[in-house]
C-alpha positions, 0 to 999 in steps of 0.5 A: 428376138429373131424370127423364123419361118417354117417354109413347109407350113407357109402358104405365101399369103404375104401378110408378114410382108405387108405388116413387117416388110423390113423383116419378111420378104416373099421369095421367088418360091412363093414362100416367106423369108426372113431378111433381117437378123433382128426382129425387135420391131413390134411388127413382128408380133403382129406378123407372127399373131396374123400368120394364118398357118402359124408358120412364123415363130419368134425367139 
């Protein structure tokens, strides 16, 4: 599974990074970015479900 962040929708709240720091990181632009190609960790689902703007998708 692979994670994607819609940077136009992301508000940079940091929930994804706090739940799944091996996959998500807030960048200097204040938006979340995917830093790992493989999102097989269960935390990715939690991050997706917890994103207040729905900016995270998994495929």
